[in-house]
C-alpha positions, 0 to 999 in steps of 0.5 A: 363838104363844108369848108371854111378857113380861119386865120389868127389863132389867138384865143378867139380864133382857136374858139372859132375853128374849134366850135366849126370842127366840132360841127362837122366843117373842114377848117383850114387855119393859118397863124403867123406863129405856126406852133399856136396851130399845133393844138387845133391841128391835133383836132382835125383843122388843116394848117395851111402854109400860108394866109393866101393858101388858106383863103384859097381852100374855102370860099368863106374865110374868117380872120380873127386877129387883134385889130384891123392893122394886123389884119391889113399886115396879113391880108394887104399883100401882093400874094393875098389880094388876088386870091380873094376875088369872088370869095367871102371875107368875114372880119371878126377882128376888133375895130372901130365903125371907120375902120369898117368902112375903109376894110370894106373899100379895100375888099371891094378893091380886091373883088371880095364879098365883105361882111364885118362882124363884132363878137359880143362874147368870151371864147368859152362861150362861142358855140352857145345860143347866147353868144352874139355875133353882130354883122353888117355889110355885103348881103351876099357875103352874109347869106353865104356865111350865115350857116357858119356864123350860126354855129359859132353863136346862137344870135347872129343878127344881120344889120343891114348893108351899112358896114359900120353898124356891127361895129357901132352896135358892138361899141353901144353894147360895151358903153352900156356894159362899161357904164354899169360896170362903174356903176356896179363898182361904186355900188360895191364901195357904198355897201363895203362902207356899211359892212354889207355883202357885195356878192349878195347885192350882186345876186340881187342885180341878176335877179332883177336884170329884166326890171332894169332891161325895161327901164332902159327899153323905155328911155330908148324908146323916149330918145328915138321918139323925142318925147320927153315932156311926160316924165316917169322919171324927170331929170330933177328927180334923179338929181335928187339921187345923185346929191344923195350919192355925193352925200354918201361918199362924203360922209363914208369918205369913199371915192366920189368919181362916179357920182361927181361925173354924173352930177356934172351931166345932171347939172348941165341938163338943169342949166339947160332947163330940162329939169322937168323932162324925162331923164332920157333929156340927158342925151340932149346935153350929150349931143 
């Protein structure tokens, strides 16, 4: 019998429980508000009367609540701590790298095997091959929960025993994503200012996304190897583009916060003498 417990039944926790049920798991659930459990219980989940009893029902327990503070409020009690001993705890709540380290230390005090995870997908994407869950921490915890996790997401990279790795990787991914959002929103204002179609541009970006990915891969290799002296795109060359963005914003009278931000970083790089180096040399300014 494949048993797993899910603590927390917000939109993501419910999605996790549903996917596991559909994959033949016996799923025990618990939520502070039992009313939220009613729909998933109707689908076959077992509602535990307490968090401690939910954890006792399975070797592997997943907690997925809003943040680590809420997680501690549920788990760090006299009732729950003893039942964690010898079990696997998979933390899928949102948290920082330091919170992951602290949570691992706490789990060790409870004699639990701890795996930190970060979901890079929406609730509706769970169970699909393109969904990703970054994981790090106890190799034993990963091995014992791997079957569960690979039902939840097609891509479940284990990033090693450095427990903060999953959280850091997710935040790095989100930094890239949000930077892309801001760049795209400014792009939309450029198009709107000239009466052009934003949706058509979005479709074009989707079409060339592999090319963009290749560029980012190249810059990542430049940064990792610290080889900035043979540029394909120099800081000087790219500063010309930033200046054009500033000029277009002035001419069209649109918001210029995005190019102003970029201009500030580029100016620091030029003042530091990095103008003839690869664009990735901007990271030296950010360090």
